[in-house]
Backbone as CSV, one residue per row, in Angstrom:
resi,resn,N_x,N_y,N_z,CA_x,CA_y,CA_z,C_x,C_y,C_z
1,MET,158.159,11.027,187.624,157.338,12.224,187.437,156.004,11.826,186.811
2,PRO,154.890,12.261,187.401,153.579,11.919,186.834,153.419,12.480,185.427
3,SER,152.710,11.755,184.585,152.453,12.214,183.225,151.374,13.289,183.241
4,LYS,151.433,14.179,182.266,150.425,15.215,182.116,149.470,14.786,181.013
5,ILE,148.167,14.864,181.300,147.158,14.345,180.371,146.057,15.382,180.183
6,ILE,145.608,15.535,178.932,144.407,16.329,178.695,143.335,15.411,178.100
7,SER,142.099,15.693,178.452,140.966,14.989,177.850,140.194,15.985,176.995
8,ILE,139.765,15.531,175.817,139.045,16.378,174.876,137.745,15.672,174.509
9,GLU,136.636,16.293,174.817,135.331,15.751,174.429,134.839,16.521,173.221
10,ILE,134.484,15.802,172.145,134.028,16.480,170.942,132.740,15.846,170.430
11,PHE,131.996,16.635,169.667,130.851,16.131,168.907,131.149,16.356,167.434
12,GLN,130.966,15.308,166.621,131.248,15.400,165.190,130.037,14.912,164.402
13,PRO,129.360,15.800,163.667,128.130,15.406,162.956,128.363,14.329,161.900
14,PHE,129.437,14.481,161.107,129.752,13.512,160.052,131.259,13.266,160.050
15,ALA,131.662,12.072,159.615,133.092,11.787,159.526,133.345,10.644,158.565
16,GLN,134.561,10.664,158.010,135.044,9.557,157.172,136.543,9.456,157.404
17,TYR,136.965,8.451,158.168,138.381,8.229,158.432,138.850,7.131,157.472
18,ARG,139.321,7.513,156.333,139.539,6.596,155.210,140.529,5.476,155.560
19,ASN,140.087,4.252,155.320,140.971,3.094,155.413,141.709,2.967,154.077
20,PRO,143.017,3.201,154.041,143.738,3.219,152.758,143.874,1.852,152.111
21,PHE,143.492,0.786,152.823,143.609,-0.564,152.283,142.330,-1.015,151.567
22,THR,141.380,-0.106,151.400,140.173,-0.414,150.631,140.231,0.372,149.329
23,PHE,139.903,-0.294,148.208,140.097,0.311,146.899,138.806,0.460,146.103
24,TYR,137.983,-0.565,146.065,136.769,-0.519,145.248,135.620,0.174,145.981
25,TYR,135.801,0.427,147.230,134.894,1.265,147.998,135.730,1.908,149.093
26,ALA,135.235,2.983,149.674,135.995,3.726,150.674,135.454,3.399,152.062
27,GLN,136.103,2.474,152.726,135.708,2.122,154.091,136.258,3.152,155.067
28,THR,135.549,3.370,156.148,136.033,4.247,157.193,136.449,3.431,158.408
29,PHE,137.488,3.882,159.099,137.789,3.317,160.407,136.671,3.719,161.368
30,PRO,136.380,2.896,162.383,135.288,3.241,163.304,135.608,4.418,164.221
31,LEU,136.897,4.636,164.476,137.358,5.759,165.289,138.546,6.398,164.573
32,PRO,138.825,7.663,164.832,139.970,8.281,164.152,141.286,7.640,164.569
33,PRO,142.177,7.351,163.626,143.504,6.833,163.966,144.346,7.900,164.655
34,LYS,145.455,7.464,165.248,146.339,8.412,165.926,146.858,9.470,164.961
35,SER,147.239,9.082,163.740,147.801,10.050,162.797,146.791,11.143,162.463
36,THR,145.512,10.792,162.381,144.459,11.770,162.092,144.309,12.750,163.252
37,ILE,144.374,12.237,164.476,144.242,13.101,165.658,145.434,14.042,165.772
38,ILE,146.651,13.503,165.620,147.842,14.350,165.711,147.835,15.390,164.592
39,GLY,147.449,14.985,163.386,147.367,15.944,162.281,146.389,17.060,162.562
40,MET,145.259,16.731,163.176,144.275,17.754,163.536,144.871,18.732,164.543
41,LEU,145.589,18.210,165.536,146.184,19.072,166.554,147.292,19.944,165.966
42,GLN,148.092,19.376,165.061,149.126,20.169,164.394,148.498,21.307,163.590
43,ASN,147.419,21.009,162.899,146.729,22.023,162.107,146.172,23.121,163.005
44,ALA,145.552,22.722,164.117,144.978,23.709,165.037,146.055,24.636,165.593
45,CYS,147.246,24.070,165.863,148.340,24.848,166.470,149.254,25.484,165.433
46,ASP,148.923,25.324,164.132,149.766,25.852,163.054,151.214,25.378,163.187
47,ASP,151.373,24.102,163.515,152.714,23.536,163.654,152.772,22.198,162.913
48,TRP,152.331,22.223,161.642,152.251,21.001,160.838,153.574,20.249,160.792
49,TYR,154.665,20.972,160.717,155.954,20.332,160.470,156.873,20.358,161.695
50,GLY,156.289,20.640,162.861,157.037,20.539,164.107,158.124,21.560,164.297
51,ASN,158.015,22.710,163.627,159.075,23.714,163.748,159.115,24.372,165.124
52,GLU,157.954,24.434,165.786,157.909,25.088,167.099,158.233,24.119,168.230
53,PHE,157.669,22.916,168.193,157.830,21.989,169.310,158.642,20.740,168.962
54,GLY,159.048,20.601,167.709,159.815,19.426,167.313,158.895,18.308,166.851
55,ILE,159.191,17.752,165.679,158.307,16.745,165.102,158.238,15.491,165.966
56,ASP,159.351,15.148,166.654,159.346,13.953,167.507,158.425,14.131,168.712
57,ASN,158.386,15.338,169.271,157.482,15.586,170.398,156.039,15.383,169.990
58,TRP,155.706,15.770,168.776,154.338,15.573,168.298,154.001,14.089,168.202
59,TRP,154.832,13.334,167.491,154.477,11.944,167.216,154.706,11.015,168.389
60,ASN,155.484,11.460,169.385,155.684,10.633,170.571,154.636,10.873,171.653
61,LEU,153.714,11.812,171.413,152.572,11.940,172.319,151.795,10.629,172.335
62,LYS,151.278,10.253,173.499,150.433,9.062,173.597,148.979,9.479,173.438
63,VAL,148.237,8.696,172.666,146.843,9.026,172.377,145.967,7.819,172.657
64,SER,144.814,8.061,173.284,143.811,7.022,173.469,142.461,7.635,173.101
65,VAL,141.740,6.979,172.186,140.471,7.533,171.707,139.337,6.579,172.064
66,HIS,138.215,7.146,172.540,137.062,6.373,172.996,135.794,7.002,172.439
67,GLY,134.722,6.209,172.400,133.429,6.725,171.950,132.957,6.044,170.691
68,GLY,132.100,6.734,169.958,131.573,6.127,168.746,130.546,7.010,168.082
69,PHE,129.921,6.457,167.033,128.945,7.172,166.230,127.597,6.468,166.312
70,GLU,126.541,7.232,166.106,125.195,6.683,166.239,124.831,5.760,165.085
71,SER,125.355,6.024,163.898,125.012,5.174,162.763,126.071,5.286,161.677
72,VAL,125.997,4.331,160.729,126.882,4.296,159.568,126.011,4.295,158.317
73,PHE,126.395,5.034,157.299,125.632,5.027,156.052,126.597,5.051,154.876
74,TRP,126.057,4.812,153.682,126.865,4.786,152.467,126.496,5.978,151.596
75,ASN,127.531,6.633,151.094,127.356,7.793,150.232,127.987,7.474,148.873
76,TYR,127.190,7.548,147.817,127.665,7.215,146.475,128.195,8.485,145.826
77,GLN,129.508,8.503,145.482,130.136,9.719,144.988,130.896,9.472,143.699
78,ASN,131.048,10.525,142.913,131.935,10.523,141.757,133.261,11.141,142.186
79,LEU,134.319,10.376,142.152,135.620,10.869,142.567,136.575,10.882,141.387
80,ILE,137.472,11.869,141.379,138.527,11.937,140.368,139.780,11.311,140.960
81,LYS,140.316,10.303,140.298,141.467,9.571,140.818,142.721,9.894,140.014
82,GLY,143.871,9.676,140.667,145.150,9.806,139.980,145.831,11.132,140.253
83,ASP,146.977,11.332,139.600,147.751,12.565,139.761,147.143,13.676,138.914
84,ILE,146.890,14.789,139.547,146.319,15.944,138.857,147.443,16.926,138.536
85,GLU,147.529,17.359,137.292,148.552,18.318,136.890,147.908,19.506,136.182
86,LEU,148.523,20.655,136.382,148.088,21.866,135.690,149.058,22.125,134.542
87,LYS,148.566,22.047,133.321,149.374,22.311,132.137,148.805,23.536,131.445
88,GLY,149.538,24.619,131.593,149.009,25.875,131.067,147.821,26.297,131.905
89,SER,146.657,26.336,131.290,145.454,26.744,132.014,144.466,25.588,132.160
90,ARG,144.927,24.334,131.902,144.009,23.194,131.925,144.483,22.148,132.913
91,LEU,143.511,21.464,133.510,143.813,20.375,134.426,143.877,19.061,133.655
92,PHE,144.928,18.265,133.935,145.101,16.990,133.274,145.274,15.882,134.309
93,ASN,144.829,14.681,133.918,145.005,13.491,134.746,145.302,12.329,133.800
94,GLN,146.405,11.607,134.058,146.803,10.488,133.198,146.938,10.944,131.739
95,ASN,147.470,12.153,131.578,147.743,12.736,130.264,146.483,13.037,129.455
96,LEU,145.315,13.001,130.088,144.067,13.345,129.426,143.423,14.513,130.163
97,PRO,142.798,15.424,129.444,142.161,16.557,130.119,140.986,16.102,130.974
98,LEU,140.838,16.687,132.144,139.738,16.325,133.034,138.405,16.831,132.480
99,TYR,138.439,17.947,131.815,137.207,18.542,131.305,137.360,18.769,129.802
100,GLY,136.313,18.561,129.057,136.366,18.770,127.617,136.470,17.464,126.854
101,TYR,136.281,17.528,125.570,136.342,16.391,124.642,135.334,15.305,124.999
102,GLY,134.420,15.586,125.872,133.410,14.601,126.248,133.946,13.424,127.028
103,LEU,135.149,13.548,127.580,135.744,12.436,128.322,135.212,12.414,129.752
104,THR,134.729,11.283,130.189,134.227,11.144,131.564,134.925,10.018,132.311
105,SER,135.905,9.377,131.657,136.551,8.206,132.261,137.381,8.544,133.489
106,GLN,137.686,9.811,133.677,138.500,10.190,134.830,137.700,10.189,136.127
107,ARG,136.383,10.105,136.004,135.540,10.114,137.197,135.081,8.687,137.482
108,SER,135.309,8.252,138.725,134.943,6.879,139.103,133.890,6.921,140.199
109,PRO,132.714,6.334,139.964,131.708,6.274,141.034,132.171,5.322,142.137
110,VAL,132.157,5.801,143.362,132.659,5.036,144.499,131.652,5.099,145.639
111,SER,131.408,3.965,146.274,130.594,3.948,147.492,131.494,4.303,148.676
112,GLN,131.116,5.322,149.394,131.927,5.799,150.508,131.168,5.614,151.813
113,GLN,131.772,4.891,152.730,131.169,4.652,154.039,131.406,5.877,154.927
114,GLU,130.346,6.353,155.563,130.474,7.534,156.412,129.805,7.293,157.759
115,LEU,130.232,8.078,158.731,129.750,7.961,160.106,128.893,9.175,160.443
116,PHE,127.891,8.957,161.279,126.921,10.012,161.581,126.777,10.180,163.096
117,ASN,126.843,11.433,163.552,126.652,11.801,164.962,127.641,11.090,165.888
118,GLY,128.846,11.621,165.920,129.894,11.021,166.741,130.108,11.741,168.057
119,HIS,130.269,10.953,169.114,130.591,11.477,170.443,131.923,10.847,170.836
120,LEU,132.989,11.638,170.779,134.337,11.121,170.951,135.019,11.749,172.161
121,TYR,135.845,10.932,172.804,136.617,11.357,173.968,138.071,10.986,173.704
122,ILE,138.897,12.010,173.559,140.296,11.809,173.177,141.192,12.180,174.355
123,PHE,142.101,11.277,174.704,143.073,11.519,175.763,144.456,11.650,175.118
124,VAL,145.178,12.687,175.511,146.523,12.914,174.984,147.472,13.045,176.172
125,LYS,148.529,12.240,176.158,149.437,12.172,177.308,150.844,12.604,176.920
126,ALA,151.433,13.454,177.766,152.820,13.889,177.598,153.690,13.186,178.624
127,GLU,154.916,12.882,178.220,155.805,12.149,179.122,157.157,12.811,179.300
128,ASN,157.323,14.052,178.783,158.553,14.811,179.051,158.220,16.294,179.065
129,ASN,159.188,17.118,179.444,158.934,18.550,179.614,158.523,19.217,178.301
130,GLY,159.185,18.836,177.200,158.836,19.423,175.911,157.408,19.111,175.515
131,GLN,156.978,17.904,175.794,155.605,17.512,175.468,154.599,18.185,176.395
132,GLU,154.978,18.441,177.631,154.065,19.138,178.551,153.781,20.558,178.059
133,LYS,154.802,21.239,177.570,154.588,22.572,176.997,153.704,22.476,175.760
134,LEU,153.885,21.408,174.997,153.056,21.192,173.815,151.599,20.975,174.205
135,LEU,151.355,20.209,175.282,149.977,19.994,175.741,149.322,21.299,176.170
136,GLU,150.083,22.158,176.830,149.537,23.452,177.234,149.154,24.281,176.004
137,LYS,149.991,24.218,174.967,149.684,24.923,173.718,148.413,24.350,173.080
138,ILE,148.300,23.023,173.070,147.117,22.378,172.485,145.859,22.813,173.228
139,LYS,145.900,22.770,174.557,144.729,23.131,175.349,144.328,24.589,175.111
140,ASN,145.304,25.488,175.151,145.007,26.908,174.949,144.449,27.171,173.552
141,THR,144.980,26.455,172.560,144.530,26.653,171.181,143.107,26.131,170.984
142,LEU,142.814,24.942,171.528,141.490,24.368,171.335,140.415,25.110,172.130
143,GLU,140.801,25.752,173.208,139.834,26.545,173.970,139.400,27.783,173.189
144,LYS,140.331,28.345,172.390,140.013,29.513,171.570,140.589,29.298,170.174
145,PRO,139.990,28.388,169.408,140.541,28.082,168.073,140.473,29.283,167.136
146,LYS,141.505,29.401,166.293,141.577,30.510,165.341,141.026,30.125,163.969
147,LYS,140.622,28.855,163.826,140.130,28.389,162.533,139.063,27.336,162.765
148,ILE,138.342,27.001,161.719,137.372,25.909,161.802,138.138,24.596,161.857
149,LEU,137.839,23.771,162.840,138.582,22.535,163.055,137.868,21.361,162.389
150,SER,138.652,20.444,161.858,138.097,19.240,161.240,138.932,18.045,161.656
151,LEU,138.295,16.877,161.621,138.962,15.629,161.999,138.615,14.592,160.940
152,GLY,139.577,14.258,160.095,139.333,13.390,158.953,139.455,14.206,157.686
153,ARG,138.382,14.312,156.903,138.370,15.168,155.724,138.219,16.632,156.151
154,SER,138.519,17.527,155.231,138.420,18.951,155.568,136.984,19.355,155.880
155,GLU,135.998,18.638,155.297,134.590,18.962,155.572,134.062,18.324,156.846
156,ASP,134.859,17.471,157.504,134.405,16.774,158.712,134.687,17.620,159.953
157,ILE,133.927,18.695,160.075,134.136,19.609,161.200,133.655,18.972,162.497
158,PHE,134.149,19.495,163.619,133.698,19.003,164.915,133.586,20.174,165.886
159,PHE,132.924,19.912,167.005,132.682,20.937,168.023,133.239,20.448,169.346
160,ILE,134.025,21.269,169.995,134.618,20.907,171.279,133.619,21.194,172.391
161,LYS,133.288,20.176,173.152,132.344,20.321,174.250,133.058,20.504,175.586
162,ASN,134.259,19.930,175.699,134.964,20.011,176.971,136.432,19.690,176.742
163,ILE,137.302,20.446,177.393,138.730,20.136,177.363,139.331,20.525,178.703
164,LYS,140.129,19.629,179.271,140.692,19.903,180.585,141.910,19.021,180.837
165,PHE,142.769,19.500,181.741,143.825,18.634,182.257,143.195,17.707,183.285
166,ILE,143.645,16.469,183.326,143.090,15.517,184.282,144.209,14.901,185.109
167,SER,143.824,14.378,186.276,144.790,13.760,187.167,145.150,12.373,186.670
168,ASN,146.274,11.880,187.153,146.646,10.513,186.822,145.622,9.544,187.378
169,ALA,145.489,8.432,186.708,144.400,7.507,186.995,144.673,6.635,188.199
170,GLU,143.586,6.081,188.700,143.708,4.976,189.640,144.004,3.715,188.836
171,THR,144.974,2.945,189.294,145.371,1.735,188.573,144.914,0.501,189.327
172,GLU,144.388,-0.451,188.576,143.879,-1.677,189.185,144.278,-2.870,188.325
173,LYS,144.630,-3.976,188.973,144.962,-5.190,188.240,143.670,-5.953,187.935
174,ILE,143.489,-6.284,186.667,142.307,-7.020,186.220,142.725,-8.471,185.989
175,GLU,142.052,-9.389,186.650,142.484,-10.784,186.628,142.047,-11.539,185.378
176,GLU,140.769,-11.420,184.993,140.263,-12.291,183.926,139.568,-11.569,182.784
177,ASP,138.727,-10.587,183.095,137.992,-9.923,182.024,137.609,-8.525,182.455
178,ILE,137.240,-7.713,181.459,136.840,-6.337,181.729,135.853,-5.900,180.656
179,LYS,134.891,-5.079,181.053,133.935,-4.510,180.112,134.202,-3.011,180.037
180,LEU,134.665,-2.551,178.876,135.013,-1.148,178.712,133.761,-0.294,178.586
181,THR,133.845,0.926,179.093,132.702,1.831,179.063,132.369,2.250,177.640
182,PHE,133.391,2.515,176.834,133.216,2.973,175.463,134.122,2.177,174.532
183,PRO,133.738,2.051,173.260,134.631,1.422,172.293,135.962,2.166,172.211
184,THR,137.022,1.428,171.931,138.348,2.025,171.817,139.227,1.126,170.968
185,TYR,140.466,1.563,170.745,141.475,0.744,170.078,142.433,0.174,171.121
186,LEU,142.843,-1.073,170.922,143.868,-1.708,171.738,144.949,-2.256,170.824
187,ILE,146.198,-2.043,171.175,147.306,-2.569,170.382,147.245,-4.094,170.392
188,LYS,147.254,-4.689,169.210,147.085,-6.137,169.106,148.351,-6.906,169.477
189,GLU,149.512,-6.356,169.155,150.766,-7.081,169.378,150.940,-7.462,170.847
190,ASP,151.077,-8.754,171.106,151.297,-9.316,172.447,150.097,-9.141,173.388
191,PHE,148.967,-8.680,172.860,147.815,-8.531,173.740,147.242,-9.918,174.059
192,PRO,147.135,-10.272,175.338,146.738,-11.643,175.718,145.227,-11.858,175.706
193,ILE,144.602,-11.596,174.580,143.155,-11.721,174.504,142.764,-13.188,174.328
194,LYS,141.708,-13.574,175.001,141.260,-14.967,174.944,140.124,-15.153,173.946
195,ASN,139.189,-14.198,173.930,138.027,-14.319,173.025,138.324,-13.584,171.717
196,GLN,138.708,-14.345,170.701,139.129,-13.780,169.420,137.905,-13.467,168.543
197,LYS,137.173,-12.421,168.905,135.951,-12.117,168.152,135.870,-10.662,167.727
198,PHE,136.936,-9.922,167.943,136.900,-8.490,167.670,137.494,-8.171,166.306
199,PRO,136.964,-7.143,165.624,137.566,-6.723,164.356,138.952,-6.138,164.574
200,VAL,139.804,-6.308,163.582,141.186,-5.841,163.649,141.431,-4.887,162.481
201,PHE,142.122,-3.782,162.748,142.446,-2.797,161.723,143.937,-2.473,161.785
202,SER,144.475,-2.132,160.641,145.827,-1.586,160.574,145.687,-0.084,160.385
203,ILE,145.942,0.682,161.450,145.698,2.118,161.409,147.026,2.889,161.339
204,PRO,147.037,4.026,160.670,148.255,4.848,160.647,148.458,5.548,161.990
205,THR,149.665,5.461,162.497,149.987,6.118,163.774,150.983,7.262,163.601
206,LYS,151.577,7.352,162.404,152.555,8.417,162.161,152.652,8.660,160.664
207,VAL,152.679,9.917,160.265,152.813,10.284,158.854,153.850,11.395,158.744
208,ILE,154.879,11.158,157.931,155.939,12.137,157.719,156.106,12.366,156.223
209,PHE,156.277,13.627,155.827,156.557,13.972,154.435,158.054,14.241,154.302
210,GLU,158.698,13.560,153.355,160.146,13.644,153.226,160.562,13.956,151.791
211,ASN,161.653,14.712,151.688,162.357,14.905,150.424,163.724,14.260,150.550
212,ASN,163.961,13.189,149.791,165.229,12.455,149.850,165.559,11.995,151.269
213,GLY,164.527,11.528,151.987,164.738,10.998,153.328,164.802,12.026,154.429
214,ILE,164.652,13.308,154.097,164.720,14.387,155.096,163.325,14.978,155.274
215,PRO,162.788,14.999,156.515,161.450,15.570,156.732,161.379,17.028,156.292
216,ILE,160.318,17.379,155.600,160.175,18.765,155.157,159.777,19.641,156.341
217,LYS,160.062,20.935,156.215,159.804,21.872,157.311,158.765,22.929,156.959
218,SER,158.271,22.895,155.719,157.230,23.855,155.343,156.492,23.326,154.125
219,LYS,155.304,23.851,153.917,154.487,23.443,152.775,155.168,23.792,151.461
220,ALA,156.000,24.845,151.474,156.682,25.278,150.266,157.679,24.235,149.762
221,GLU,158.087,23.307,150.623,159.052,22.285,150.232,158.395,21.090,149.548
222,ILE,157.070,21.042,149.519,156.382,19.917,148.890,156.526,20.015,147.369
223,ILE,157.059,18.959,146.786,157.232,18.880,145.346,156.598,17.582,144.852
224,LYS,156.664,17.364,143.545,156.039,16.174,142.977,156.645,14.887,143.539
225,ASN,157.950,14.917,143.857,158.640,13.721,144.343,158.656,13.609,145.863
226,THR,157.966,14.499,146.562,157.895,14.388,148.021,157.241,13.063,148.400
227,GLU,157.852,12.352,149.321,157.362,11.035,149.725,156.570,11.131,151.025
228,ARG,155.409,10.529,151.012,154.566,10.470,152.213,154.797,9.112,152.879
229,LYS,155.468,9.130,154.031,155.805,7.890,154.718,154.858,7.692,155.900
230,SER,154.174,6.563,155.898,153.218,6.257,156.965,153.664,5.031,157.740
231,ILE,153.457,5.084,159.043,153.721,3.935,159.909,152.380,3.438,160.437
232,PHE,152.160,2.129,160.318,150.887,1.537,160.708,151.075,0.622,161.923
233,LYS,150.016,0.518,162.692,150.002,-0.385,163.842,148.688,-1.161,163.816
234,THR,148.786,-2.459,164.094,147.593,-3.295,164.108,146.895,-3.171,165.458
235,VAL,145.589,-2.875,165.412,144.828,-2.661,166.643,143.561,-3.501,166.631
236,ILE,143.059,-3.768,167.814,141.760,-4.404,168.015,140.744,-3.295,168.293
237,TYR,139.614,-3.358,167.610,138.528,-2.423,167.903,137.536,-3.138,168.808
238,THR,137.312,-2.592,170.001,136.560,-3.334,171.021,135.052,-3.286,170.817
239,GLY,134.544,-2.287,170.096,133.113,-2.229,169.846,132.295,-1.920,171.095
240,PHE,130.963,-2.000,170.950,130.039,-1.675,172.026,129.638,-2.923,172.812
241,GLU,129.544,-2.778,174.123,128.909,-3.783,174.985,129.563,-5.165,174.926
242,TYR,130.897,-5.206,174.820,131.584,-6.493,174.813,132.530,-6.592,176.004
243,SER,132.624,-7.770,176.582,133.610,-8.036,177.628,134.864,-8.606,176.985
244,ILE,136.020,-8.125,177.428,137.291,-8.616,176.920,137.855,-9.599,177.938
245,VAL,138.099,-10.810,177.504,138.608,-11.865,178.384,140.098,-12.043,178.117
246,PHE,140.903,-12.079,179.210,142.353,-12.172,179.092,142.843,-13.587,179.362
247,ASN,144.068,-13.833,178.887,144.770,-15.066,179.239,145.628,-14.899,180.483
248,LYS,145.885,-13.642,180.859,146.683,-13.363,182.045,146.263,-12.005,182.606
249,PRO,146.556,-11.715,183.871,146.142,-10.437,184.469,146.784,-9.245,183.760
250,LEU,146.038,-8.148,183.710,146.524,-6.911,183.112,146.205,-5.740,184.027
251,GLU,146.973,-4.668,183.885,146.694,-3.453,184.635,145.859,-2.506,183.793
252,ALA,144.876,-1.892,184.434,144.004,-0.939,183.744,143.986,0.375,184.503
253,GLU,143.903,1.465,183.754,143.831,2.809,184.329,142.374,3.273,184.283
254,PHE,141.896,3.792,185.398,140.504,4.254,185.499,140.501,5.769,185.685
255,TYR,139.839,6.457,184.757,139.735,7.916,184.815,138.269,8.290,185.010
256,LYS,137.988,9.004,186.091,136.641,9.503,186.341,136.643,10.994,186.044
257,ILE,135.842,11.380,185.042,135.879,12.751,184.547,134.498,13.361,184.622
258,GLU,134.444,14.571,185.138,133.185,15.306,185.202,132.932,15.974,183.861
259,LEU,131.859,15.569,183.209,131.483,16.122,181.911,130.069,16.669,182.012
260,GLY,129.983,17.994,182.103,128.673,18.614,182.259,128.080,18.267,183.608
261,ALA,126.847,17.766,183.589,126.148,17.449,184.839,126.410,16.021,185.309
262,SER,127.188,15.257,184.559,127.397,13.857,184.920,128.879,13.515,184.938
263,ASN,129.186,12.379,185.555,130.541,11.860,185.576,130.616,10.621,184.688
264,LYS,131.712,10.478,183.983,131.921,9.301,183.148,133.246,8.659,183.527
265,GLU,133.258,7.342,183.458,134.487,6.606,183.757,135.062,6.035,182.471
266,PHE,136.337,6.272,182.255,137.045,5.766,181.091,138.127,4.795,181.553
267,ILE,138.226,3.690,180.846,139.182,2.642,181.200,140.194,2.514,180.069
268,ILE,141.469,2.651,180.403,142.545,2.480,179.432,143.438,1.346,179.932
269,ILE,143.541,0.293,179.146,144.371,-0.846,179.529,145.837,-0.465,179.322
270,ARG,146.583,-0.489,180.388,147.963,-0.040,180.350,148.788,-0.901,179.381
271,ASN,149.675,-0.229,178.659,150.583,-0.844,177.666,149.888,-1.224,176.360
272,PHE,148.549,-1.174,176.327,147.848,-1.548,175.107,146.829,-0.498,174.660
273,GLY,146.317,0.323,175.594,145.286,1.301,175.263,145.815,2.640,174.814
274,TRP,147.133,2.893,175.003,147.748,4.131,174.550,148.471,3.879,173.225
275,LEU,148.124,4.625,172.188,148.749,4.462,170.882,149.967,5.374,170.757
């Protein structure tokens, strides 16, 4: 049975996809990770905890993200770190009040890397009947969103320029090398790349909130001991204007999509381009 795929074209003025492995400064991933995209879709559909379509259907969707941002800049911010607690009518952090007594140690100046003017193309693929119904819900919701949508931080709003179901791709065997139209992520594990010059990131692909090993089903179940479990996958970021050279032939999927007055071709390397 052919897979059902939707393509989503968005414009995002600003973004910060936080790399959790950076501590003394806040680095951003160059493209949104799969967990960020799925979280955005869950939020849009009001199905954060998979009660309507099942949490496995959400996380087993295949995602491929392409595109990029016009520039990167640094934003110097004062951030409050640590666990925040409300004791009576006062906010506390590390057993010290956040405000009052002239204490300022709770605020840490941090350089935060941010992205400017993003043009992103997100492909989401369903591979079973339950996921196909989920894709229809996603498409209908994004066409007429009931809330302001964001991707990354809550302030990182975006605008949907185009969303549509697309046909299955033409598949072609690539013998030695390929030049991708847009930057994307490729799964690093077992990828037969010959030119080892691309940056590598460990990105989150799945995030589950659990109480004693059991996924929660509503926000009301979140307590202090709720565990946030993340699954990471190592990916290659292909960047702009680079040819990828292989050690062995690979199959690539070619999608030609009409976007406005022009057509664009997107290339997804099979078995490695879908997260």
